[in-house]
N, C-alpha and C positions, 0 to 999 in steps of 0.2 A: 622586308621592304629595300630594294634597291638603295645606297646611297654612296656618293662617290667625294671621298673627305680630302679637304683643301687646306686643312691646316690642322695638327693635334702636337698640343703640347707633349712633347717626348718623357719628360718628368713629369707626368703626372698621377704615376700610382705615385713616387714618395711624396709631391704632394697631397695625394689624399691619407696616405700614412702621418704626415705633420699634420695635419687639420684634426683630424683624429687623436691624435696625442695633446695637440693644445686645447680639445676639448676634456680628454680625461684631469689634464693638468687645471684647469678652470673646475672641474668636477673636485677636488681635489681643494680650491682653494674654498669654494663653498663650503665644504666638511670643515673648513676650518671653525669655524664658528659654531658645530655641534657641539662640542663643550661650553663654550660659555649662554647659549643659553638652558644646555640641561643646568646647569650652576644657575641658573637664573629662576627657570620653572622651578627647580628646587627650594626653592626662598629663599639663597644667596644673591649677596648682591654684586653689581657688576661694575666698577670704577669706571671713571672717567678714561681711563689708559683702554679698559675694554673696549669699553659705548666707540673709539675713534681705531681700535684697530677689527674689527668688527664693520665697522663702517667702511676702513681703507681696501679692505680684500672684497668686498660687496661690488663697494663703486668702482675697485681695477678690474673682479671678474668682469661685469656688465660691459668696459670702456676695452676689456681687449675683446670678448665675444660677441658685442658688435661691428667692433674693427676687422675680426678676421670672418664674420658672415657678410660685409658690408664688400668686401677685399674677393670673398670663396666670390664671390655673386656677378662679380663683376670680368677675371679674370675667366677671359676662355680656353677651355682645354679641348675643345675639337669644334670645327666649321666642317659641315656637309653639307652638300646640294643634294637633293633631295629630286633625280628626273623626272618620277611617274608625277608625284604631286608636284611640280615645279618649285619648290621650296626652298630654305635655307636652314639647317638647322645648326644652331648654337649650345654647344655643352658648356655646361658651368657646374661648380660644388657646390654644396650645400654647407654651412658649416660644420657639418657631421663629416664632410668626405662624400657623401650621396652624391649620382649625378642626375643633374638636372641640364634635361634638352625644352629648347623652344625652339618654333619653327615661325619660321616671317614667310612672308612674299618676297623676289629679288628687288620690287620696288620700297619696297619698305628700307631697302636699308641704304643709307646716309652716304653721302662725300667725302672718305675720310682720308684721304689721296688727290693730289691733280688730277684732272681727268685725262691727262695723258700719260698715268704711269703705269712705265712696261714690264713685264717678269723680273725682265732682268734689274730693272732701277728699281722694282721693291728693294731685291737686297742690300744695294750701295745706301741710297737713302737712308736703310734705316740699321743696319747694322744688330745690332743686341740692344737697339731701342722697343723701348714697347711700342707698336700699333695699335690704335684705336682703332672698331668699329663701329660707329654709329648705326645702329637700327632705332627706328620708333623712338622712343624718352628712354631708352638704356643707351649707355657707352659702355662696349667690352674693350680688353686690351688685351692685345698679344705680342707675339714674339714672332719681330717678322723677317727671321733667317735661318735655315739650315740647321739644325734637323728637324723644325718645324712644320714648316712649309712645305708641301704635299705635292703640291700643284698651282705655282708660280702665276702661270698666266691665268687661270681662274681669279685664285685670292688677289692678284694684282685687279684684274677685271672689277672684282667684284668690292675691292677697300677703294678704288675709284669711281664708285655711283654708278658701276657699267653692269652691274645686276642681271640685263637682258640678255649679254652675251656669253650667260653662263652655259645656258643649251646646244651653242655652238664650240665653245672651248672647251666642252666635256664630252670624252667621248660616249657613243653611248653602249647603256651596263647589256652585260649578258643576257640575252633571255631566258 
């Protein structure tokens, strides 16, 4: 399927590696409970301190894991226009660093920036800041500046709620 990339986070590979390293760290955090459980299952007793350590590691692991999952699914790694199906594809990462693609109709994209936003304003307005992309019930975040923005005119139109203009702004893909 032909895709026209409007936005791609330039450091997505490093982010994917970071997520996988954090997952490994979370697994090791859960693994610290194994010796305590072995003592308990062998008939040994655990003190209040031992239960506190297990609860702290378990609670911390759950908090970090759910936070990573929440942020990974909301940070846009790539936004592409699919001209043949007239849809927008938003790619995010799972907590394990796997790519997750979701497709939406351009009409599902809400207005994130003022309707008059032009491609030159996209970069001057937001510099290094995060820019929201409102789609249905989801709000994705992206970095609205080079080298991440691949097609400033089309991305500005999409963020301004003018997704219907994408067919006109995006060049015809090669046959």
